[in-house]
N, C-alpha and C positions, 0 to 999 in steps of 0.2 A: 965360795966359788959357784955354788949352785944358784944362789940368789942373783949373782951377776949374769949367769947364763940365761936365767928366766927373764931378767930385765932386757937383756939384749934381744932375745927372741920376741918379746913383746914390742919393743921399739921397731924392729924390722918386719913385723908382721904385715902382710899385704892387706890386712883388714883393719878397719877402724875399731880399736879396742881401748876401753878405759876401765880403770879400777878405782872405785871411790870408797871412802869410809862411811861410817854411819851418819856422819854430818854432811855427807855429799861433797866432801873435799877430795880433790884428786890425790890418789896415791901414786898412780902411774898411768901412762897412756902410750899408744903407738904413734909412730910418725904419720900414718894415714889419718889417724884421728885428728892430730894437730893440723894437718893440711886441709882436711875437709870440714871440721867442725869448730875449731878454735876461733875466737874473735880477734885475737892479736897474735903476734909472732913471738911473744916472750914466753918464758917457761911458765907452765901452769901447775907445777908440783905444789901440793898442799894448799892450793887455791880452791875456792868454792866452784863447784861444777857450773852452776847456772850463771855465775858472773863471767865465765870465760868460754861459754859455748854459744853458738849462734842460736837464733830463736827456734824453740821447739814447741810442738803441740802439747796441750794439757794432758793428753792421754800418756805421753812419754813420762811426764812428772808423776802421774798416778802409778805407772808401772814401776818406777824407781822406788816409790814408797812401799809398794807391795814386796819388792825384793828385800828391802831392809827388814821386812817382817817375815822373811823366810819363804816368800812365794815367788816362784819363777814366772816370767811373762815372755811370751814369744809372739811377735808380729811378723808375719811372712810377707808383708808388703801392703801398704795402704796409702791412700791419698789424703793429705791433710790440708786444710785451709788455715794458715797461720793467723795469729791476731793482727798482723800487719796486712793481711789480705792476700799474701803470696800462696801459691799452690806448691806442695812438696810431697813427694812419695818417699816414705821411710820404711826401712825394714830393720827390726832389732830382735835381740835376744838378751834378756837381763836375768842373770843368775845370782842368787844370794851367795855371799862369801862367808864361809863359816870357819871360825877359829876353835881349835879343840879345847882351849882353856876358857875362852871368853864368849863362846857362842857366835852369833852373827856379828861380823865386824865390818860389813860393807857389802858391795855388789860389783860384779863384773859385767860390763856393758859391751855387747857386740852391736854396732850401729852401722847401717849402710844407707846412703842416699841414692835411691834408684830413680830419681826424677827424670833424668835424661832418657833412660831406657823406657820408662813407662810412658813418657810423652810420645816417644816414637811409636810405641805399641798403640797408644790411644789414637794418634794420628792415622796409623795404619787401619785401625778399626773404623775410624770415621771415613777414611777413603773407601773402605769396603762398603760401608753403608751408603755413601753418596753414589758411588759407582755401581752399587748393587752387585759387587763381586765377592763371593764367598769362596771358601776353600773346603776341600774334602780329602779324605785319606781312606784307602782300603788296605788294611794290614792283613796279608795273606797268611803270615805265620801264626798270628793270633786270631785270625778270622773275625776282625773287628772293623767297624766303619765309624769314622769320625767326621762330623760336620761342624763348621764354624757357625757363629751366631747368624751371620748374614745368609749363609746357605739355608739355615733353618727358617729365617724370615721369608726367603723367597718361596720355600715350600709351604709357608704359613702353618708351621707346626710350633708347639710349645718349646721353650728354651731347654726343658729337661727331656725332650724327645731323644730316644736312643735309636739311631738308624741301623739297618742291616742291608746287605747287598740286595737281597730279593725285594725288600720293601722299597729301597731306593729306586730300583728299576721300575717297579710298579707305579711310581708316580708319573712316569712318562705316559703320554696319551696312547691308548690302545690302538694298535694298527702299525702303520709304517714307522711312527716315532718310537714306540716301545721295541719294535723288532730291530730297528737300527741301533739303538743304544745297547741292546743285548748283544748284537753282533760285534760292535766296537769294543765293549768291555771284554768279551770272550777272546777276541784277537789280541787284545793287550795282555791278557793273562797267559794265553797259550803261546803267542809268538812275540810278545814284547813290543807290539806296535802302539805308538802313541796315537791319540785321536783329538780331533778338534771339530765339533759339530754343532749345529743349531737345530733344536727340536722343541716340541711343545710338551709341557708337563701339566697335569691336573693337580692343583694344590689341594691341601687337606680341606680347604673351604670350598672346593669345587670350581675354582677359577682356572681358566686356560691362560698359560703364560709361556711366551717364547723365552728359551734360555740358551746360552752358549756354554757347552760342557767341554772342557779340555782335560786331557789326562796324560801324565808322564809316567814312565816305568822305571823302577829301581830293581837292580839285579843283585843276587848274592850267589857266587859260584855258578854263574851262568843261568840262574833260575830266577824268575820274577818273584819277588817277595813283597813288593809294595807298589801300589798305585797312588799317586797324588795328583791333585789338579785343582782347577778353578771352576767356579760355577757362577755365571753372570746372568742377571735379569736383563734381557734385550728386547722385552716385549714392545715397548714404545717405538724403539728404533726399527724393529723388524716389521711392525705393522705399518710404519711410515714407508719403509722400503717396499713392502708388498703393495701398498697403495700406489706408490710411485710406479712400480712395474705395471700395475693394472692401468694407471692413467697413461703411461707410455704406450702400452699396447692399444688402448682405446684411441689414443692420438694417432698411432700408426694406421689403425683401421679407418679412422675418420679422414685422415689426409688422403688415403687411397680412395675412399668412397666419394669424398667431396672434390677429388681431383686437385688437391692442394700439394704443391711441390715446394721443397725447401732448398736453399742454396747458401753458400758461404763464399765470400770474395776476399781473398788476401790482397790487400792493397799494396803491400811492400813487394810481394812476388808477382803481382798482376796475374794471379791464378784464381779462376772461378770454378768452384766445385758444386755440381748439381746432384740431386738425388734422382732415382729412376723416373719419377713422375715428370721432372723437368724435361727430360729427353722426349718423353712421349707427348707432352702437351705442346712443346715447341717443334715437334716433328723433325728432330735432329738425330742422326745416327751416332750413337755413343762412340763408336770406333773412329769416326771421322772428326770428332769434337776435340779441338786443340786445348780446351780448358782456359782460354783467355777471354778477356772482357769483350773483345771484338766479335766473338762468335755470338754472344747474347745480343749485342747492339745491332748486328747485321740482320737479325730476325724481326726487329721492330719495324712496323709500318712506317714508310717514309714521312707521312703526314704527322706522325706522333714522335718521331725520332728526336728532333731538337728539344721539345718540351721534356721528354723523358730523360735525356742526357743532362739537361740543366738541373732537373730534380735530383739526379744522381750526384752531380757535383756539389749541390747544396748539402746533401747528406754526408759526403766525404769531408766537406769543409766545416761540418758541425753546425750549419745554419738551421737545418731542420731534417728530421728523419724522412726517408723516402716513403711516400704514400701516394701512389699514382695509379691511374687506370690508362691502359694503352692497348694498342692493337698489334698483333703479330701476323705475319703472312707466311703460310705454309708453302711448300714447294709446289703443291697442286693449285695454288692460287686462293685457297680458302682463307678467310679472315677470322681470327679468333680475338675475343676481348679478354684481356688479362688484368687482374687487380694485383698490384705489388705493394708489399710492406717490408720495411727493413729497419734494423737498429745499427747504428755505427758504434763500434767499440774503439776506445782510445787508450793510449798508454799513459804512464804516470805523468808525462809532460803535456798531455792533452792532444797528442797527435793521433789522427785516425789511422788505425792499423788493420781494421777488419770490418767488413759489413756482413751481417747475417740476416736472412729474411725469408719470405715465403711468397709464392705466386699462386693464384688459382684461376682456373678457367671460368669466366662469368659470361661466356657467349650465350648459353641457354637462358641465363637470367636476363641479359640485355634483349634477347629476342622476345622473351615473354613480356618484358616491360614495354617493348615497342608494340607488340600485339595488344597489350592491355591499353596503351595510350591511344592506339587507333580505335579500339573498341569503345573506350571512354569518350573519345571525340565523336564517334558515330552516335553513341547513346545521347550525348549532350545535344547534338544537332537534332536528333529525333525528338528528344524531350522538349526542346524549346520550340520547335516548329510543328509539333503535332497538332492536328486539327481538333483533337479531344484534350480535355484537361488531364494533366499528369502531375504527380507530386511524390516526393520522398517523405515518408512519415516515420517518426521515431517510435520506439517501443511504448512511450507514454502518450502516443497519438498527437505529438506536436509536429506541425509542419516544419520540415527541414529545407525543402526547396519546392517551388511551384512554378509551372510554366504560364505563359501568357493566356492560353485558352482557359485555364482554371481561374485565373484572376478575372478574366472577362465574364465567365459564367457566374461567379459569386459577387462581382462588383467591388472586390477589395484589391488593393495593390499588393504586390509581392511582399513589400515591407510590412504591411498591415497583417497579412496572413502569417508571416513568420513569427509574429509576436503572440499568436494564439494557438490553441489546439483545435483539432477538427470538432471536438465536442462542444466548443464554445458557440458554434453556429449550426449545430445539429438540432433538428426538430426534437422536442422533448419525447414525443412518442417513439422516436427511432433510436433513443439512447440505449435501450437493451440490445439492439442490433449491433451498436458500436462495441458494447462489451463482449458480444459474441465474436466480433471481428478480432478483438484483442486476444481472447482465449484461443481462438482457432488458428490465427495466423501469427500474431506477434509472439505467442508463447509456444509456437512450433507444432501445434497439433494438426495443421492443415497446410499443405504446400500452396494451394491457390484457393481463392474464395471470390465469389461474385454475389452481390446482393444489391437491393434497391433501397435508397434512403432519401430523406429530404433535408435540405439545408435552408438557412435563412440568408437571402440576398442582402447586401448592404442596405438596399432601399426598403427592406422589410418583407418583400415578396418571398414566396416559397419556391425553391429551386429543386426540382426532382432530378435524380441522377442514378445511373447504374454504376456501381463501384466494383472494379476488378482489383484484386490485391495479390501481390507476389512477394513473399519474404526473401530477404537477402541475409545470408548467414556468414558469420565470421569463421576463423580457422577452428574455433572450438565447437562449432555447430550451433552457436547461439544466434538468435535473430538480432542483427545490428540495426536494420531499418527495413521498411516495406515500400516497394514501388506500387503506387496506386494509379489506376486509370479512372477518369471521371467523365462519363458520357452524360451530357446534359440532355434529358428527355422531357424538359418542362413543356415545350411546345407540343410534343406528342401527348403528354398527360392532359394539357389544357384542351387539345383537340378531342381527346377521348371523352373528357368531361362534357364538352359541348355536345358531342355526339350522344352521350348518355342522356344529357338534358333534353336534347331534341327527341330522343326515343321516348323519354318520360312525357314530354309535351304531346308527342304523337299518341302515346298510350292514353294520356288524359283526354285528348281530343276525341279519341275513339270512344272513351267512356262517355264523353259529352254527347257524341253522336248517338250512342245507345240511349242516353237520357232523352235526346231529341226525338229519337224514334218512339220512345215510350210516351213522351208528351204528345207527339203528333198522332200516335195511334190511339192514345187514350184521352188525354186532356182536350186536344184540339178537336178530336172527333166528337167528344162529349159536347164541347161548345157548339160545333157545327150542327149536330143533331138537335140540340136545344133551340138554336136560332131558327133552324128549318121548321121545327114544330111550331114555334111562336109565330113565325111568318105565315104559316098555313092557317093557324088559328086567327091571326089578324085579318087575313083575306076573307075568311068565312064569317067573321064576327060583324054584326050590324049594330049591336048595342054600343052607344057612344062611351059609356062609362067603362065597359069591358075593353073597348078599343084602347082607351087611355091606359088602362091597367096593363094590357099587352105591350103597348109602346114602352111603358116604364120597364117591363120585364126584358124587352129586347135591348133597351139602353143598358140595363144592368149586365146582361149577358155580353154585350159588346165591350163594356169596360173590363169585364173579367177576362175576355179574350185578349184585349190590349195588354192587360197586366201580365198574362202568361207569355205573350210575345216579348214584352220588355225584359222579363226574367231570362228568357233565352238569349236575348241580345247581350245582357250583362255577362252571361257565361261565355259567350263568344268573345266579348271584349277582354275578359280576363286572360284568355289563351292567346291573344294576338299581340305580338311585339313586346311582351313583358321583359325579356332578357335585355333588349336594347335600351330600355328605360331605367335600368337599375343603377344605383349610385350608393355612395357611403352615407348612411343616415344615423344620427344619434338616437338611440332607443329612448333615453331619458327625455330629450327635447320633444320627441313625438308624443310621448305619454303626457307630458305637461301641456302640450298644445291641445290634445283631445280632452283632458280633464277641464280645461278652460271652456271648451265649446259645450260641455254638458254640465257646467257648474250649477245651473239652475235646477236641472233634474236631480243632481246629487244633493242639493240643499232641500229640495222638495221631499226626497226620500230619507233625508237625514242620514245619508250613507257615510260610513267611515272608510277613508281611502289611505292605505299604508303602502308607500312607495319605497322600495329598497333596490334601486337600480344604480349601478356605477356609471358615472358620467363618462368613463373612458370606453364604454361598450358601444361600438358602432357595428351596424349590420349592412350587408349588401342587399338592397331592396329597392322597389319602386315606391317613391314617397306616397302617392295616392293610395296604393294598396296597403302600405303599412298603417296609414291613418284609418283606412276602412276596416282593417282587421282589428285594431285596438278599439275602435269605436263600437264595432259589432259585439266584441267580447264584453266590453264594459256595460253596454246597454242591455245585453242579455242577462248579465249578472243582476242588474236592477229590475229588469222586466220579470225575471223568475225568482224574485226574492221571496223569503219566508215572511208571511204577514205578521207572525207573532214575535219577530226579533228584528233588531236594527241591522241593516245590511252592512257587512264588513268585507272589504275587498283588499287582498294583499297582492301587490305586484312586485316580483323579484326577477333578478337576472344574474347569470353566472356564465363563466367560460367553460365550454365543454369541447375539448379538442380544438378544431378549427371553427367551431360554431359558438353562437350566443344562445343560451337557453333562457327563454322568458316565460314565467309562470304567472297565471291569474287565478287566485283562489278566492272563492266566495263562500258564504254560509247560507246559501239559498236553499231552494226546494230539492235540488239534486235530481239525478236521472237514474232510473233502474237500468243499469248497463246489461244485466242478464237478459232483459227483454228487448232492449233497443240498441245494444252495443254495435251490432252489425250495420244498423241503418243510421247511426248517429250523425254522419256527415252526408246522408243521402238527400236528394232533391225532393222537396215537398214532404219531408218527414218531420212530424211534430210529436212532442212527447208530453205536452201540458195543454190544458184547456184554457189557454189565454186567448183573448179575443183578437190579439194582433199577431198570433203565431202563424207564419206562412210556410215554414219548413224550407226556406231558401237561404237564410243568413249563414248558417254554418257550412252549407254547401258552397256558397260563394267564397267564404273565408278560407276553406280548405283549398279550393282551386287557386286562389290568389297566393297562398303560401307556397304551394307546390310549383307554381309557375316561376317562383323566385328560388327554386332549388331548396326549399325548406320542407319542414314536416310539422304535423300537429297531432297531438294525442290528448286523451282525456282520462281523468280519474273522477269518479263521482259515486256518492252514496245518497240514497233517498233521505230527504229531510235533514241532511248534514252539510251538503254543499258540493261544489264542483271545482276541480282544478284543471285548467287548460294549459298544456305545455306547447310552446311555439319555438321551434328550432330553426334559426336562420344563420347563414354564413357570416362569419366575423370579418370585419375589415381592419 
């Protein structure tokens, strides 16, 4: 009877229980076991366990073997991956079955499949992790605090962290956040008030995180004994929300500052809703505004009404969104320019149901644009018709725009100038000034600059100009371009040069007059005195032979006087009309012509002539003067040669600024410049005991050179040679 009762209780047990023998054959099992774990619906008594049970993990089999050896095994719930790949949560307790006579005779198995419950719990935990929602509990009876894993994750603490009430509150940011949570928890404990708040915590790693903390209250005998709640990470959402609030506030301020008004038009109800700015800009009393479309259209300027209404109909019909500029007329007659934009909202069937948009007052902008257009037009007219040259120059000194006066002054068309920079036609000596212009004006160190520089005309001539420069800056304060004024002063400079040349000629003529005075006072007086004495002697002499001798002396004195007068005439001729006779002359051709004319003399002296003159070098000179200068210099080099060595003469030329520098170097006797330097180009000044030395050649040469706006200088050492440098204007 007892056995039957035990079997009955086992069969009807609400748990899955099975008893097996030492060979793992079923002795008995509960109905719950059969329903949950049997492979088939037939009776399993005395049948092998693993032939009639659903698939089990290997650890279950190991636990059974332990039980047969007298070792109990308890599994409080684990997740297993079965050999077929399925997931299963199992909970078991396996107890050895002991017979008093025979020892261990089998095992009692308590088995529970908790897969469904565990999946729900797992899904709940996953949901918590994804939503970042944790749970918390404050047990006031036991004075304990419990946090779920997600709550600990949000606080960035370890999984084994044990919280308490004070420590939990201290995670909240010091100040209003900590004060508020302290107040809310206090009210919940003392008065049973639930709470729902959003505050900032400082995590264990020092990060600021927005959280939503909710708390509910549980009572026992009217007294609060437990607080439970949720704890959610809302940092991302809260920051977006705060950013949206900030943007909305900024937008509100912007629309008010920029005088932008917004509106909504309900097409179905024919109701037009304006914000405060709309009433102000349209100059309409809000209390008198009926809120219909007609009120808006009645404010539009008659000349713009048809176009604006057509654009509105297009927006309503979905052809295109409203984007128009129109005028409105105030009660006092003032006209305002309005820019309007809108979007049309449609229902699921594609029908327009609402329009929402914005208007803003652009009257000031249009007025500014009009003034700017007028100013631009005036500037353009002034620019084109200015009597002086004007140009717009970029920061890299490239011409951006030039007027007719500038093109005329430089000889280039506008198209030609726009393909080059101002540096392309700037005189080389003035390039440093252009760099100074760039640093002072283009780079913003000077607001205005005026300077003088030279350009090359298209025909090769030099153009002198005074440049005025004014920088134009963009909104960032950077120079975008420069307005330059170009005053052509070439005629003034040429006139000044002629005046200076005339002054130089006058000065030279004055010096010549001084020489004349010296000659008249000294040389001619000497000649006159000599002839007077000879004439007196001739009149008193009676001896025929002595008379003949005196006649010869008078003839010689007369010839000397004639020679002196001829020299004076040469000096006068040099100073007369030289500038009018000047022309472009090849330096090399003139030298070749002179060397041919003295070829016999060169061969007689066995002189060596080295000519290194560029054929492109042309000078502005009087042809006869240039030939005379070169001839005199070359013959002097031969005349005052060193007797003990072969004469060598080097002739060279090079460009020096606007001039051509021609040098004649010989290896002759040389001159002691320490003794004779001041008189080297004086009249009747000789420095060697040569029978043909007159002291007039270098004097005439210097005068000829200076009459052509040139200059001459000398370097010389005794018994080493002499170099003469002749500087003439380049053509």
